[in-house]
Residue, then its C-alpha position, 0 to 999 in steps of 0.5 A: x386404232x386411228x388411221x393417218x390422213x393425208x399430210x397437210x402441206x401447211x405453211x407453218x409446218x411443211x413448206x417453211x424449211x430451208x437449207x444450211x447451204x450458203x446462197x448467192x444473192x437472190x435475183x428474185x429478192x425484189x419480189x419478196x417485200x410487199x409495196x406499202x403503197x397498197x393495202x396488205x394482201x397475200x402475194x400474187x404474181x403473173x408471168x406473160x409471153x405473147x400468147x399466154x399468162x400464168x398467175x401465181x398465188x401463194x396460199x395457206x392450206x389452213x385459214x383462221x376464220x374471218x381472214x380477209x384474203x381474197x381481192x377483186x384482182x384475185x377474182x378477176x384473174x381467176x375468172x379469165x383462167x382456162x385452168x386452175x392448178x393446185x399442188x394436188x387436187x381432191x380428185x387425185x388425193x382421194x384415189x382409193x388405190x393411192x390411199x391404200x398404198x399411202x396407208x400401207x407405206x406408213x405402217x410398221x408391222x413390228x409396232x415399235x415406234x416407242x422403242x426407236x425413241x430416246x426417253x426425252x423424245x418420248x416424254x415430249x411426244x407424250x406431253x403433246x399427245x395428252x394435250x390433244x387426247x391421244x395415247x401412244x397406242x394410237x401411233x406405235x404401229x406407224x413409221x415416224x413420218x406417218x406418226x407425225x402426220x397423224x399427230x398434226x391432223x389430230x392437233x388441228x382437228x382438236x384446235x378447230x373443234x376447240x377440244x384441246x385438253x389443258x392438263x396444266x391450269x397455268x398453260x394458256x394459249x390462243x384458241x384459233x378457229x381453224x377452217x379449210x384453206x385456200x385450195x379447198x375453198x377454190x375447189x369446192x367453189x365449182x369454178x367451171x374450169x378444169x382443176x389439175x394437180x401441178x405436182x405428181x400426186x403419188x410421188x408427193x404422197x409417198x415421199x416421206x416413206x423414202x426418208x432415212x430413219x434419222x430424217x423420219x425421226x427428225x421430221x416427227x420430233x420437229x412436228x412435235x416441237x412445232x405443235x408444242x410451241x403453238x400451245x405454250x405461252x412463250x411461242x404462241x405468237x409463232x403461228x400469228x407471225x407466220x399467218x401475218x406474214x402470209x396475209x400481208x404478202x411479206x415473203x421475207x417474213x414468211x421465210x424468216x418466221x418459219x424457215x430459219x428455225x428449221x434451216x440446219x436441222x433436217x437437210x434431207x427433209x429440206x431437199x425433199x420438201x422444198x428444193x425438189x418440189x420447187x423445181x418440179x413446180x417451176x418446170x410445170x409453170x414454164x411448161x404452161x407458159x410455153x403453151x397458150x391461154x391463161x393458167x392460175x396456179x395456187x401453191x403454198x406461200x412457203x414455196x415462193x419464199x427463201x433461197x430456193x423459191x420458185x420465184x428465184x428459180x424462174x428468174x434464174x431461168x430468164x423469166x420475169x415474174x411481175x408482182x401484182x397488187x389490188x388497190x382494194x382491201x381483200x375480203x373474207x372468203x370461205x365455203x360450207x359446200x361439201x366436196x363432190x363425190x369423185x366417182x371412183x368405183x372399187x372392188x375387193x377380189x380374192x384370187x382363186x389360186x396363186x402361181x408361185x415362182x422364185x426370182x433373183x433379187x432386184x439389183x442382184x443382191x446376193x443375200x436376198x431372193x424374190x418370191x413372186x405370187x401372181x394370179x392371171x387376169x384379163x381386164x381392160x379398164x380405166x383404172x388400177x389393180x393393186x398388188x395382192x394384200x399381204x404381210x410377213x411374220x416370222x414365227x417359231x421355226x417358220x416364216x409365214x406369209x399371209x395373203x389377202x385380196x387385191x383391189x380393182x379401182x375404176x377411175x371416174x370420167x374425169x381421169x379417163x385420160x389415165x387409161x392404160x394397157x390391158x391388165x394381165x395379172x395381179x402380182x406381188x414380189x416379196x423380198x426374202x433374206x436368205x438368212x431368214x430362209x436357210x440356216x443350220x436346219x431346214x426352215x418352213x415357209x408357210x403361205x396362207x390365204x383365208x381358209x387355206x395353207x400350203x407349206x414348203x420346206x426350204x433348203x440350200x444345197x450346192x448353191x441351189x435354193x429349193x422349196x419342196x412342197x410338204x404335202x398336196x398343194x391347194x392354193x400356192x402352186x409352183x408356176x412350172x407345176x413342179x417345185x420351186x428352185x433357184x440357182x444362186x450362182x446362175x439365177x438366169x437358169 
């Protein structure tokens, strides 16, 4: 079974998406086209006030081997910086607590991705997967957005390792040697200055899970079509066009080559991946400019292009980004260094018992109740304690809840500013639909932990939901020491 990796917010596949809304004349338009008087180079800008400077560089998150992109001006500006800002740092993205949440949000417990697809969609997906050595079983247990992440990761891994399977002998495409992107090169370089995330990492890593079903499926199929296009004779130049636009600093072409193709297909994705994120980036840049010192900000070049660009938002707020040029040709820059061990420590703990209680639904939904499981703790650490691991399965005449361990993650010294208040419990809130709990005859709720099981009979009488133990309880015990009941008409009591 393949896991799914962190989505690469690549210029070709993520940042280059636009909306179909009409836009007024862009006040930052003069910043998008490079000055032909200078050697071709990626776009770089600076904002200044009386006591601070913010350099802004448009990157790609995947490079082709041998690319000349790094100028002496880039190096000089970075050398004067007090802080390097990336969309998300390696330290933040490798937080085990966040990764567990990310992986869990992408799984579909029912394993029915293929059932949610049309025959045409499935054929397109299978054609691509056969080309990179994957099978439908590798992704059928995933949500559509997570399946897109897995496929893209496997595609570029295969391309980087030159391992595509050519099922059609007449299909020829350019084999590019893909290496790590600008951010990884900088972060692995050990610059000796703090490196921080410009955006809220958790929010961005989990953002796809908040999409509607239709937007998730559109996201998957757009990814499939983009990747299939890269291995066809007709569209093999697409990646070349995008890459050329980046390396020459032509943000108009960055927008034209990638954005317009997606302009009207997925407005929900556009708003999530560009408009909202660009506003967050803009606010963060202004925050740093209002401070003191020198900051160096690296974001995907797609965020600097198009009608909702960071540059436009800055200009509309009264700031004046200045485009910078080096008179020297850019040079190749790469690294073979490995990432440092971020220093997280984690442990898996199985609770000795669980307290069980019933609560009204969040939002006062009449068709749902919350079953809360918790175990008392007494920790004060710089870190995180996960919810209890669990899954729910409906079986013959019974609803079964399987409960596993919780995880403790201790942050490294670099994240000790994230220390919180003492942690008093590990808990889990499970929403349960009333239709699944009660019916024409009493239902059985089984709660299971490794080697243990407790059962409750569930009844509804006079608007009171009652969970009655079906024998001595060994692990899942009511918080009040008696039974579990909830007055649906007056849940506060």
